[in-house]
N, CA, C and O atoms as a Tinker XYZ file with bonds, in Angstrom:
   276  protein
     1  N    227.756000 -250.625000   97.052000    73     2
     2  CA   228.907000 -250.651000   97.732000    64     1     3
     3  C    230.246000 -251.596000   97.966000    63     2     4     5
     4  O    229.831000 -252.532000   98.648000    81     3
     5  N    231.340000 -251.745000   97.775000    73     3     6
     6  CA   232.355000 -252.420000   97.805000    64     5     7
     7  C    233.151000 -251.321000   98.761000    63     6     8     9
     8  O    233.410000 -250.122000   98.662000    81     7
     9  N    233.420000 -252.438000   99.808000    73     7    10
    10  CA   234.000000 -251.906000  101.070000    64     9    11
    11  C    235.442000 -253.552000  101.535000    63    10    12    13
    12  O    235.360000 -254.739000  101.219000    81    11
    13  N    236.272000 -252.998000  102.141000    73    11    14
    14  CA   237.201000 -254.036000  102.768000    64    13    15
    15  C    236.892000 -254.440000  104.006000    63    14    16    17
    16  O    237.544000 -255.417000  104.374000    81    15
    17  N    235.832000 -253.860000  105.054000    73    15    18
    18  CA   235.826000 -254.249000  106.390000    64    17    19
    19  C    234.746000 -255.009000  106.082000    63    18    20    21
    20  O    233.792000 -254.685000  105.375000    81    19
    21  N    234.913000 -255.889000  106.563000    73    19    22
    22  CA   234.325000 -257.371000  107.043000    64    21    23
    23  C    232.966000 -256.765000  107.848000    63    22    24    25
    24  O    231.933000 -257.328000  107.486000    81    23
    25  N    232.835000 -256.022000  108.576000    73    23    26
    26  CA   231.933000 -256.081000  109.901000    64    25    27
    27  C    230.973000 -254.632000  109.232000    63    26    28    29
    28  O    231.382000 -253.521000  109.570000    81    27
    29  N    229.714000 -254.712000  108.294000    73    27    30
    30  CA   228.711000 -253.954000  107.879000    64    29    31
    31  C    227.637000 -254.270000  108.746000    63    30    32    33
    32  O    227.350000 -255.397000  109.150000    81    31
    33  N    226.950000 -252.997000  109.058000    73    31    34
    34  CA   225.616000 -252.989000  109.642000    64    33    35
    35  C    224.891000 -252.666000  109.366000    63    34    36    37
    36  O    224.792000 -251.556000  109.889000    81    35
    37  N    223.594000 -252.966000  108.414000    73    35    38
    38  CA   222.591000 -251.886000  107.883000    64    37    39
    39  C    222.041000 -251.256000  109.155000    63    38    40    41
    40  O    221.911000 -251.831000  110.236000    81    39
    41  N    221.780000 -250.168000  108.912000    73    39    42
    42  CA   220.849000 -249.520000  110.137000    64    41    43
    43  C    220.356000 -248.368000  109.791000    63    42    44    45
    44  O    220.575000 -248.092000  108.612000    81    43
    45  N    219.744000 -247.557000  110.409000    73    43    46
    46  CA   218.826000 -246.584000  110.131000    64    45    47
    47  C    219.164000 -245.184000  110.921000    63    46    48    49
    48  O    218.718000 -245.282000  112.065000    81    47
    49  N    219.543000 -244.425000  110.791000    73    47    50
    50  CA   219.975000 -242.929000  111.422000    64    49    51
    51  C    219.366000 -242.314000  112.175000    63    50    52    53
    52  O    218.758000 -241.469000  111.517000    81    51
    53  N    219.043000 -242.168000  113.673000    73    51    54
    54  CA   218.332000 -242.301000  114.601000    64    53    55
    55  C    218.462000 -240.573000  114.913000    63    54    56    57
    56  O    217.540000 -239.763000  115.013000    81    55
    57  N    219.520000 -240.406000  114.992000    73    55    58
    58  CA   219.773000 -238.673000  115.320000    64    57    59
    59  C    221.064000 -238.278000  114.827000    63    58    60    61
    60  O    221.869000 -239.176000  114.578000    81    59
    61  N    221.445000 -236.875000  114.614000    73    59    62
    62  CA   222.519000 -236.397000  114.304000    64    61    63
    63  C    222.707000 -234.937000  115.135000    63    62    64    65
    64  O    221.900000 -234.008000  115.163000    81    63
    65  N    223.845000 -235.011000  115.714000    73    63    66
    66  CA   223.897000 -233.973000  116.631000    64    65    67
    67  C    225.049000 -233.034000  116.017000    63    66    68    69
    68  O    226.160000 -233.111000  116.542000    81    67
    69  N    224.869000 -232.206000  115.005000    73    67    70
    70  CA   226.179000 -231.563000  114.648000    64    69    71
    71  C    226.284000 -230.813000  115.842000    63    70    72    73
    72  O    225.352000 -230.635000  116.627000    81    71
    73  N    228.167000 -230.098000  116.044000    73    71    74
    74  CA   229.231000 -229.444000  116.622000    64    73    75
    75  C    229.621000 -228.512000  115.612000    63    74    76    77
    76  O    229.089000 -228.472000  114.503000    81    75
    77  N    230.536000 -227.772000  115.982000    73    75    78
    78  CA   231.278000 -226.916000  115.395000    64    77    79
    79  C    232.439000 -227.286000  114.717000    63    78    80    81
    80  O    233.161000 -226.496000  114.109000    81    79
    81  N    232.690000 -228.949000  114.858000    73    79    82
    82  CA   233.803000 -229.791000  114.127000    64    81    83
    83  C    232.903000 -230.698000  113.963000    63    82    84    85
    84  O    232.171000 -230.591000  112.980000    81    83
    85  N    232.743000 -231.712000  114.794000    73    83    86
    86  CA   232.134000 -232.964000  114.616000    64    85    87
    87  C    230.734000 -233.370000  115.046000    63    86    88    89
    88  O    230.095000 -232.980000  116.024000    81    87
    89  N    230.379000 -234.287000  114.046000    73    87    90
    90  CA   228.785000 -234.703000  114.330000    64    89    91
    91  C    228.546000 -236.171000  115.041000    63    90    92    93
    92  O    228.975000 -237.215000  114.551000    81    91
    93  N    227.968000 -236.113000  115.989000    73    91    94
    94  CA   227.775000 -237.352000  116.780000    64    93    95
    95  C    226.266000 -237.963000  115.867000    63    94    96    97
    96  O    225.184000 -237.425000  115.633000    81    95
    97  N    226.894000 -239.464000  115.492000    73    95    98
    98  CA   225.505000 -240.028000  114.216000    64    97    99
    99  C    225.327000 -241.062000  115.352000    63    98   100   101
   100  O    226.198000 -241.672000  115.971000    81    99
   101  N    223.907000 -241.109000  115.480000    73    99   102
   102  CA   223.172000 -242.894000  116.489000    64   101   103
   103  C    222.524000 -243.477000  115.360000    63   102   104   105
   104  O    221.718000 -243.075000  114.520000    81   103
   105  N    223.085000 -244.488000  115.580000    73   103   106
   106  CA   222.932000 -245.699000  114.489000    64   105   107
   107  C    221.718000 -246.521000  114.962000    63   106   108   109
   108  O    221.926000 -246.896000  116.116000    81   107
   109  N    220.711000 -246.874000  114.566000    73   107   110
   110  CA   219.646000 -248.134000  115.285000    64   109   111
   111  C    219.951000 -249.150000  114.275000    63   110   112   113
   112  O    220.006000 -249.047000  113.050000    81   111
   113  N    220.166000 -250.306000  115.163000    73   111   114
   114  CA   220.401000 -251.496000  114.182000    64   113   115
   115  C    218.921000 -252.177000  113.922000    63   114   116   117
   116  O    218.284000 -252.492000  112.917000    81   115
   117  N    218.696000 -252.245000  115.388000    73   115   118
   118  CA   217.645000 -252.831000  115.589000    64   117   119
   119  C    216.622000 -252.189000  116.694000    63   118   120   121
   120  O    216.699000 -250.966000  116.807000    81   119
   121  N    216.059000 -252.590000  117.185000    73   119   122
   122  CA   214.958000 -251.361000  118.014000    64   121   123
   123  C    215.578000 -251.776000  119.212000    63   122   124   125
   124  O    215.540000 -252.921000  119.662000    81   123
   125  N    216.286000 -250.575000  119.833000    73   123   126
   126  CA   217.005000 -250.885000  121.187000    64   125   127
   127  C    218.368000 -251.119000  121.406000    63   126   128   129
   128  O    218.959000 -251.135000  122.486000    81   127
   129  N    218.975000 -251.366000  119.859000    73   127   130
   130  CA   219.794000 -251.643000  119.614000    64   129   131
   131  C    220.961000 -250.620000  118.954000    63   130   132   133
   132  O    221.175000 -250.729000  117.747000    81   131
   133  N    221.667000 -249.693000  119.685000    73   131   134
   134  CA   222.280000 -248.338000  118.793000    64   133   135
   135  C    223.553000 -248.269000  118.480000    63   134   136   137
   136  O    224.100000 -249.285000  118.909000    81   135
   137  N    224.574000 -247.321000  117.745000    73   135   138
   138  CA   226.118000 -247.859000  117.623000    64   137   139
   139  C    225.867000 -246.154000  117.534000    63   138   140   141
   140  O    225.116000 -245.635000  116.708000    81   139
   141  N    226.660000 -245.398000  118.568000    73   139   142
   142  CA   226.923000 -244.203000  118.132000    64   141   143
   143  C    228.451000 -244.349000  117.032000    63   142   144   145
   144  O    229.087000 -245.371000  116.775000    81   143
   145  N    228.692000 -242.954000  116.565000    73   143   146
   146  CA   229.884000 -242.785000  115.511000    64   145   147
   147  C    230.251000 -241.190000  115.829000    63   146   148   149
   148  O    229.365000 -240.340000  115.915000    81   147
   149  N    231.654000 -240.891000  115.991000    73   147   150
   150  CA   231.942000 -239.111000  115.625000    64   149   151
   151  C    232.474000 -239.041000  114.641000    63   150   152   153
   152  O    233.583000 -239.530000  114.427000    81   151
   153  N    231.762000 -238.386000  113.791000    73   151   154
   154  CA   232.558000 -238.229000  112.786000    64   153   155
   155  C    232.561000 -236.510000  112.261000    63   154   156   157
   156  O    231.715000 -235.786000  112.787000    81   155
   157  N    233.353000 -236.001000  111.409000    73   155   158
   158  CA   233.576000 -235.019000  111.415000    64   157   159
   159  C    231.855000 -234.362000  110.418000    63   158   160   161
   160  O    231.120000 -234.992000  109.658000    81   159
   161  N    231.770000 -232.751000  110.946000    73   159   162
   162  CA   230.485000 -232.585000  110.590000    64   161   163
   163  C    230.736000 -232.317000  108.900000    63   162   164   165
   164  O    229.708000 -232.731000  108.364000    81   163
   165  N    231.299000 -232.005000  108.267000    73   163   166
   166  CA   231.463000 -231.909000  106.843000    64   165   167
   167  C    230.815000 -233.064000  106.363000    63   166   168   169
   168  O    229.833000 -233.089000  105.621000    81   167
   169  N    231.676000 -234.398000  107.025000    73   167   170
   170  CA   231.464000 -236.126000  106.305000    64   169   171
   171  C    230.052000 -235.874000  106.751000    63   170   172   173
   172  O    229.366000 -236.179000  105.775000    81   171
   173  N    229.169000 -235.425000  107.842000    73   171   174
   174  CA   227.859000 -235.921000  107.972000    64   173   175
   175  C    226.987000 -235.267000  107.065000    63   174   176   177
   176  O    225.864000 -235.751000  106.926000    81   175
   177  N    227.367000 -234.041000  106.289000    73   175   178
   178  CA   226.771000 -232.889000  105.968000    64   177   179
   179  C    226.975000 -233.430000  103.894000    63   178   180   181
   180  O    226.266000 -233.131000  102.933000    81   179
   181  N    228.315000 -234.326000  103.992000    73   179   182
   182  CA   228.515000 -234.209000  102.592000    64   181   183
   183  C    227.350000 -236.000000  102.490000    63   182   184   185
   184  O    226.532000 -236.206000  101.594000    81   183
   185  N    227.578000 -236.740000  103.366000    73   183   186
   186  CA   227.043000 -237.893000  103.453000    64   185   187
   187  C    225.212000 -237.969000  103.249000    63   186   188   189
   188  O    224.536000 -238.913000  102.839000    81   187
   189  N    224.753000 -236.528000  103.733000    73   187   190
   190  CA   223.063000 -236.223000  103.861000    64   189   191
   191  C    222.449000 -237.101000  104.544000    63   190   192   193
   192  O    221.387000 -237.694000  104.351000    81   191
   193  N    223.642000 -237.156000  105.831000    73   191   194
   194  CA   223.055000 -238.042000  106.943000    64   193   195
   195  C    221.764000 -237.251000  107.937000    63   194   196   197
   196  O    222.097000 -236.323000  108.675000    81   195
   197  N    220.739000 -237.569000  107.895000    73   195   198
   198  CA   219.387000 -237.306000  108.415000    64   197   199
   199  C    218.532000 -238.231000  109.144000    63   198   200   201
   200  O    218.373000 -239.324000  108.602000    81   199
   201  N    217.918000 -238.019000  110.313000    73   199   202
   202  CA   216.921000 -239.058000  110.724000    64   201   203
   203  C    216.426000 -239.697000  109.832000    63   202   204   205
   204  O    216.312000 -239.082000  108.772000    81   203
   205  N    216.061000 -240.770000  109.850000    73   203   206
   206  CA   215.280000 -241.604000  108.953000    64   205   207
   207  C    215.712000 -242.342000  108.099000    63   206   208   209
   208  O    215.197000 -243.312000  107.542000    81   207
   209  N    217.405000 -241.519000  107.917000    73   207   210
   210  CA   217.914000 -242.118000  106.440000    64   209   211
   211  C    218.529000 -243.562000  106.375000    63   210   212   213
   212  O    218.925000 -243.790000  107.518000    81   211
   213  N    218.717000 -244.333000  105.801000    73   211   214
   214  CA   219.482000 -245.750000  105.658000    64   213   215
   215  C    220.716000 -245.118000  105.762000    63   214   216   217
   216  O    220.974000 -244.179000  105.008000    81   215
   217  N    221.738000 -245.614000  106.829000    73   215   218
   218  CA   223.007000 -246.165000  106.475000    64   217   219
   219  C    224.045000 -247.159000  107.022000    63   218   220   221
   220  O    223.701000 -247.598000  108.119000    81   219
   221  N    225.017000 -247.557000  106.649000    73   219   222
   222  CA   225.656000 -248.542000  107.507000    64   221   223
   223  C    226.914000 -248.209000  108.740000    63   222   224   225
   224  O    227.739000 -247.297000  108.775000    81   223
   225  N    226.737000 -249.026000  109.426000    73   223   226
   226  CA   227.836000 -248.806000  110.564000    64   225   227
   227  C    229.245000 -249.918000  110.043000    63   226   228   229
   228  O    229.064000 -251.107000  109.780000    81   227
   229  N    230.356000 -249.357000  109.988000    73   227   230
   230  CA   231.450000 -249.902000  109.103000    64   229   231
   231  C    232.739000 -250.366000  110.402000    63   230   232   233
   232  O    233.888000 -249.943000  110.533000    81   231
   233  N    232.357000 -250.870000  110.805000    73   231   234
   234  CA   233.849000 -251.178000  112.177000    64   233   235
   235  C    234.873000 -251.954000  111.525000    63   234   236   237
   236  O    234.804000 -253.158000  111.279000    81   235
   237  N    235.823000 -251.182000  111.265000    73   235   238
   238  CA   237.238000 -252.016000  110.324000    64   237   239
   239  C    238.316000 -252.079000  112.247000    63   238   240   241
   240  O    238.609000 -251.080000  112.905000    81   239
   241  N    238.511000 -252.972000  112.477000    73   239   242
   242  CA   239.134000 -253.213000  113.997000    64   241   243
   243  C    240.063000 -254.573000  114.077000    63   242   244   245
   244  O    239.752000 -255.716000  113.742000    81   243
   245  N    241.083000 -254.172000  114.529000    73   243   246
   246  CA   241.879000 -255.868000  114.629000    64   245   247
   247  C    242.032000 -256.796000  115.799000    63   246   248   249
   248  O    242.733000 -257.794000  115.962000    81   247
   249  N    240.742000 -255.863000  116.945000    73   247   250
   250  CA   240.588000 -256.975000  117.750000    64   249   251
   251  C    239.000000 -256.504000  118.104000    63   250   252   253
   252  O    238.368000 -255.450000  118.031000    81   251
   253  N    238.749000 -257.765000  118.490000    73   251   254
   254  CA   237.024000 -257.961000  119.100000    64   253   255
   255  C    237.380000 -258.317000  120.497000    63   254   256   257
   256  O    238.034000 -259.334000  120.730000    81   255
   257  N    236.919000 -257.406000  121.563000    73   255   258
   258  CA   236.820000 -258.273000  123.098000    64   257   259
   259  C    235.412000 -258.700000  123.694000    63   258   260   261
   260  O    234.326000 -258.154000  123.503000    81   259
   261  N    235.662000 -259.647000  124.349000    73   259   262
   262  CA   234.175000 -260.343000  124.634000    64   261   263
   263  C    234.301000 -259.953000  126.145000    63   262   264   265
   264  O    235.418000 -259.973000  126.662000    81   263
   265  N    233.327000 -259.640000  126.785000    73   263   266
   266  CA   232.658000 -259.525000  128.178000    64   265   267
   267  C    231.474000 -259.780000  129.008000    63   266   268   269
   268  O    230.429000 -259.327000  128.542000    81   267
   269  N    231.392000 -260.395000  130.121000    73   267   270
   270  CA   230.378000 -260.950000  130.904000    64   269   271
   271  C    230.678000 -260.380000  131.989000    63   270   272   273
   272  O    231.747000 -259.982000  132.451000    81   271
   273  N    228.996000 -260.375000  132.577000    73   271   274
   274  CA   228.695000 -259.473000  133.861000    64   273   275
   275  C    229.198000 -260.485000  135.132000    63   274   276
   276  O    229.107000 -260.101000  136.299000    81   275
């Protein structure tokens, strides 16, 4: 895989929730560490996303904010 985004996080698909148009994809980066993405239903089906499959969370952003409690 070649991609210009620098933030690619290898993960495992924990859950895919298909809607009429979109899909909510929950990716597990490590035990208890999850990222949720909303993508089109067509993309989720085309990628063959299913629980337990490997995937990458690709984050492309010009800003990253840091916060504390």
